[in-house]
BASE-853737 format. One line per field, with one value per atom (N, C-alpha, C): atom name; x, y, z. Coordinates in pm, 1 decimal. Example, Ala and Ser with C-alpha at 12.3 -4.5 7.8 and 13.67 -1.06 7.14 Angstrom:
atom: (N:CA:C:N:CA:C)
x: (1319.0:1230.0:1320.0:1285.0:1367.0:1290.0)
y: (-569.0:-450.0:-330.0:-225.0:-106.0:3.0)
z: (780.0:780.0:780.0:708.0:714.0:787.0)
This chain:
atom: (N:CA:C:N:CA:C:N:CA:C:N:CA:C:N:CA:C:N:CA:C:N:CA:C:N:CA:C:N:CA:C:N:CA:C:N:CA:C:N:CA:C:N:CA:C:N:CA:C:N:CA:C:N:CA:C:N:CA:C:N:CA:C:N:CA:C:N:CA:C:N:CA:C:N:CA:C:N:CA:C:N:CA:C:N:CA:C:N:CA:C:N:CA:C:N:CA:C:N:CA:C:N:CA:C:N:CA:C:N:CA:C:N:CA:C:N:CA:C:N:CA:C:N:CA:C:N:CA:C:N:CA:C:N:CA:C:N:CA:C:N:CA:C:N:CA:C:N:CA:C:N:CA:C)
x: (8720.5:8713.5:8684.5:8566.6:8543.4:8658.5:8651.5:8733.9:8724.3:8553.7:8540.5:8609.7:8628.1:8648.1:8808.9:8861.8:9023.4:9060.7:8956.3:8995.8:9011.6:8900.1:8888.6:9000.7:9058.3:9176.9:9280.0:9304.5:9393.5:9439.9:9312.7:9249.7:9282.0:9278.8:9276.1:9419.5:9514.9:9649.0:9721.0:9670.3:9740.7:9714.7:9591.4:9553.6:9645.2:9637.0:9702.4:9868.1:9906.1:10054.5:10084.0:9982.5:10023.2:10016.2:9916.3:9900.2:10012.2:10096.3:10222.3:10323.7:10383.5:10464.7:10436.3:10313.7:10325.6:10340.3:10288.6:10299.6:10475.0:10544.7:10691.2:10767.6:10702.8:10760.5:10767.4:10626.4:10607.8:10722.2:10712.3:10773.7:10924.6:10941.8:11127.3:11129.2:11046.2:11070.2:11031.0:10963.8:10924.7:11059.9:11148.0:11219.3:11406.1:11360.1:11511.2:11473.8:11422.0:11353.6:11489.8:11582.5:11699.0:11826.8:11803.6:11929.5:11842.3:11736.3:11718.7:11757.9:11815.7:11836.6:11694.5:11680.4:11572.9:11576.9:11444.1:11453.1:11461.0:11468.4:11471.9:11340.6:11240.2:11116.7:11041.6:11143.7:11061.4:11148.7:11093.3:11161.1:11126.8:11198.1:11211.9:11255.9)
y: (10829.8:10735.9:10600.8:10544.8:10418.2:10336.3:10212.8:10114.6:10139.4:10186.7:10210.0:10340.0:10438.7:10600.3:10536.9:10458.5:10472.3:10368.6:10286.1:10220.7:10298.8:10369.5:10462.5:10569.2:10599.9:10705.1:10617.7:10484.5:10442.9:10410.9:10352.5:10346.5:10477.2:10562.9:10703.3:10728.2:10674.5:10749.1:10656.3:10507.8:10403.9:10477.1:10486.7:10538.8:10671.2:10774.4:10913.8:10846.7:10801.3:10740.5:10671.4:10578.1:10497.9:10588.5:10681.0:10795.6:10869.9:10900.7:11009.9:10915.5:10799.6:10709.5:10683.3:10646.9:10618.4:10774.5:10910.3:10992.9:11030.9:11005.9:11046.8:10909.1:10777.1:10681.8:10731.5:10791.0:10770.1:10922.3:11010.4:11170.1:11102.1:11014.1:10964.2:10869.4:10845.1:10785.5:10847.5:10938.1:11056.9:11139.3:11137.7:11260.5:11199.8:11063.5:10977.5:10862.9:10865.0:10759.3:10764.9:10847.9:10810.4:10771.0:10744.5:10676.2:10542.3:10485.7:10330.0:10273.4:10176.8:10056.1:10043.2:10051.3:10056.2:9962.8:9891.1:9831.5:9912.0:9854.2:9962.5:10035.4:9951.2:10004.4:10125.1:10167.6:10272.6:10400.2:10493.3:10618.9:10731.3:10801.2:10919.5:11031.2)
z: (12180.9:12085.9:12097.0:12025.1:12002.7:11902.6:11884.9:11825.4:11679.9:11629.3:11493.8:11413.4:11529.1:11487.4:11476.9:11562.9:11561.3:11443.8:11370.1:11247.1:11171.5:11167.5:11039.1:11045.5:11133.3:11154.6:11074.0:11143.9:11085.5:10913.4:10899.2:10758.6:10666.0:10734.5:10641.4:10649.1:10754.0:10743.9:10644.2:10664.8:10534.7:10418.4:10373.6:10235.5:10202.1:10266.9:10254.3:10253.3:10360.9:10300.3:10182.3:10143.8:10020.0:9862.1:9912.5:9784.2:9775.8:9887.2:9877.7:9813.9:9868.7:9844.2:9705.0:9649.6:9507.7:9431.5:9464.3:9406.9:9386.0:9478.8:9505.1:9411.5:9405.7:9336.7:9213.3:9104.7:9005.3:8959.9:9044.9:9016.7:9008.7:9078.9:9084.8:8953.7:8891.3:8766.3:8668.5:8656.6:8559.4:8560.7:8670.3:8647.3:8600.5:8630.0:8587.4:8495.2:8405.1:8320.2:8236.2:8224.0:8111.1:8208.0:8349.1:8374.4:8381.9:8338.0:8363.9:8210.4:8213.4:8094.0:8026.1:7897.6:7844.2:7700.4:7669.3:7578.4:7404.6:7311.0:7195.3:7172.3:7207.0:7166.8:7245.5:7355.1:7444.4:7399.1:7347.4:7344.7:7421.2:7456.1:7588.0:7535.8)
């Protein structure tokens, strides 16, 4: 494996991990929005 292929693999892993963590974060926010303090202009 050359350096360029290794760097692409690392970059791909970082992008996939970022997408997974973002999906988990927003799913958690969607499921538990009622538990967060909210200003009056947000309705859920």
